[in-house]
N, C-alpha and C positions, 0 to 999 in steps of 0.2 A: 471178768472174774475167771479164775482158772477152771479148766474143764476137769473131768474126772481123772484124766490121765496125769494131771499136774499136781496131785496130792504130794508128790515128792519133789516139787519145784525147788525146794531149798537144798535137796540132795543130802549127802551124809557128811558134808564138810562142817564140822562142829568146832574146829579150833580156830578162833579168831582173836587177835589182840583186842583188848578192851580199852575204853577211853575214859572211864571214870566220870561219866556225865559231862564230858568236856564241852559239848555244844550247849547243854542246858546251863551249865554254870558260867558260860561266857556270854549268855544272852542278856546283854545290858542295853540293847537298843533295838529299834524296830527292824533294821536291816538284818541283824543276826537272828532275830526271832522269826523271820519270815518262813524258814523251813519248818520250824516247830509249829507255827500257827497254821500253816497250810494243812498239816496232817491232823492236828488235834482240835481245831475249832469246831468241826462238824460233830465229832463225838460229844463234845461239851454241849452243843446245841441240842442234839438228840436227847441227852440226859435231862436238860432243863425242860424240854417239851414233854418228856415222859413223866415228869413230876407235876404236870397239870397246867403249866403256863401256856398261854396262847402264843402264836408265832411272833407277834410284834413284841410282846414282853420278853420272850425268850431271846430275840435278837438283841434287845437292849441289855439284857442281863449278861449275855456272853461278851458283848463289846465292853461293857463296864468291868466285868470280871478280868478280862485280859488286860485292859488298861490299868486296873488296880495292881495286878501282878507286876506289870512293868514299872509303874510308879514306885512301888515298894521294893523294887529290885529283888523280888521273891525268887526268881529263877536262879540267880547266882548264889542266893543264900539257902537254897534247898539242900537238905541233907540226904545224899544218896544212900546212907546207911539205913534209912527208915523205909526203904522199899523202892519199887520201880516208879518211873516217872508218871505213869497213868494213875498210880495210887496217890502220889503227891497232888496231882491235878484234881482228882476226884475229891480228896479230903478238903482241899482248899475251896473247891466249888461248893461243897456241902456247907462249909462254914459260911461262905458268902451268902448262901440262900437262907440261912437260919434267921437272919435279921432282915426281913423284907423292907422295913422302913429305911435302914441304912442303905440297902441296895437301891431303893428308889431315889435316895438323895444323891447317890453316885451317878445314877442314870441322868438326873437333871443336871448335875455338874458337867456331864459329858457334852451336853448340848446337841446340836445338829451336825457336829463335825467328828464322826467316829474315827478313832485312831487307826483301826484296821479295816481294810477293804475286803469284805467277805461276801461271797455269793450266797446270801440267805435264800434267794429264790430257788436255786437248785437244792440247797440244804433242806428246805421245807418240802420240796417235791420228793426227795429221797426219804425223808422222814415219813411222809404220808404213805409211801409204798411199804414202809417197814412197820407202820403203826398197827397193822392188824394182828401182829404177833403179841401174845400175852406174856411178854418177858419183863423182868424187873429193870429199872433204869440202868443199873450197873451192867447188865448183860447187853442192853441196847448200846450203851457207851462203848463197851469192848468190841462188839461186832462192828460198830461204825468206825472205830479206830482201825480195825483190820482192813475194811473196805477202803477207807481213806488212804491208808498207807499203800495199799495195792495200786489204787488209781494214780496217786501222786508219783509212785515209782515208775509206773508205765510211761508217764509223761517225760521222765528223765532219760528214757532209752535213747541211745544214739546209734546211727548206722545208716546204710544206704536205704533210700526210700523203698526199694523193692524188698529189702530184707525186713524192714519194719512192717511193711504190709503183709509179708509172709507170716510173720509172727502174730500179727493181729488176727489174720485168718485162722491160724493154728489155734489161738485161744478161743476163737468162735466155733471150734469143732469142725472146721473145713478139712477135708482130706487132701492129700498131697496133689492129687490130680487137679482139684479145684484151685489149690494154691498156685500150682505151676501155670495154670491157665490164666489166672488173674495177674500174676507178677511177671510172667515171661521167663522165670527161672527154671532150670532143669531140676529134676527131682533131687539129685544129689546136692545141688546148690541150695535148694529150698531147705532140705534137712540140715545142711550145715549152718544156714542162716538161723534157723529156729534154735539149733543147739547153742549158737553163740548168744542169741538174744536171751535165751533162758538163763545162761550163765551170768550175763550182764544184769538181768533183772534180779536174780538171786543176790548178787553182790550189792546192788543198790538197796534192796530191802534190808539185808543184813547190816549194811552201813548205817541206815537210819535207826534201826533197833539198837545197834552197838553204841550209838551216841547217848542212849538213855539207860544203860546198864553199867554195873560196876565190876562184874566178874563173868567168867565163862559159863558158870552154871546158870546165872540169870539170863545170859544171852541164849543159851539152849532152850530155856523155859519159855522165853518170849517168842522165839522163832516157832517152837512147837505150838504155842497158843495161837499165834498168828495163823498158822496153817489150819488149825482145828476150827477157828472162827470162820474161815473162808469155805470150809468143806460143806 
C-alpha cells in the first residue's frame, strides 16, 4: 500500500485519451477477460461475503456470476452511458443475488470445473482482515477494488531487479540509507529509480482505469476515488 508521502502518486497529469470501455466491450472470451477478472473478482467476493454468505457459497456465487456474464456476452453489451464499470458489475451482481434459487441452479450447472482460476484462499484471508470494519457492502467492494488494482498494478512493474527492490522498500517506508544498503545503489540512483517506478506505476493504474471510463471527467473522478480509498 502507498505510504503517507504517496497520496499524490497519480500526480497532476489529468489529460489522458479515453478509450470508451474498449477493453470491457471487447471481452468476449476468457483470455481477454483475464485482466478484468484479476482486478474485479475479489471486490465481488467481498461484496457477497458482506451480504451474509459463507465463504464456500460466496466462492460458488462469484464463479457462477462471472461465468454467466461471459455466457451472456454481457461485457460487450454493457452500456457505458449508464455509468462506470463498477456500477455495472454491482448492479448485475445484485440482480444475480436476488433470486437465490436461480443462483443455486447455476452453481449446480457449473459442476466441479470452474471457468476461472481464482485464489479464494487469499481472498478469504484478506476479507477476514477487513471484516472488522462496520462498512456497508458497497464500501467494502469499492475499497477492495482499489486495493486489488494497486496490487495488480505493482505486479506489472518492469525494471532492473535492484530498481524494483528499491521501489518496494520505498513503499514500505524505508529511508534511502536503508534502500541503498539493501540494493547497492547510490542515493542518486535509488532516487532516480523510485521516480521512474512511481511514474510507471501511475501509468499502469491510469491505464487500467482508462479502460473502464468514457470521458476525461470520469477518468479524473475514478483516479481521485482510487487514491481516496487507499488513504
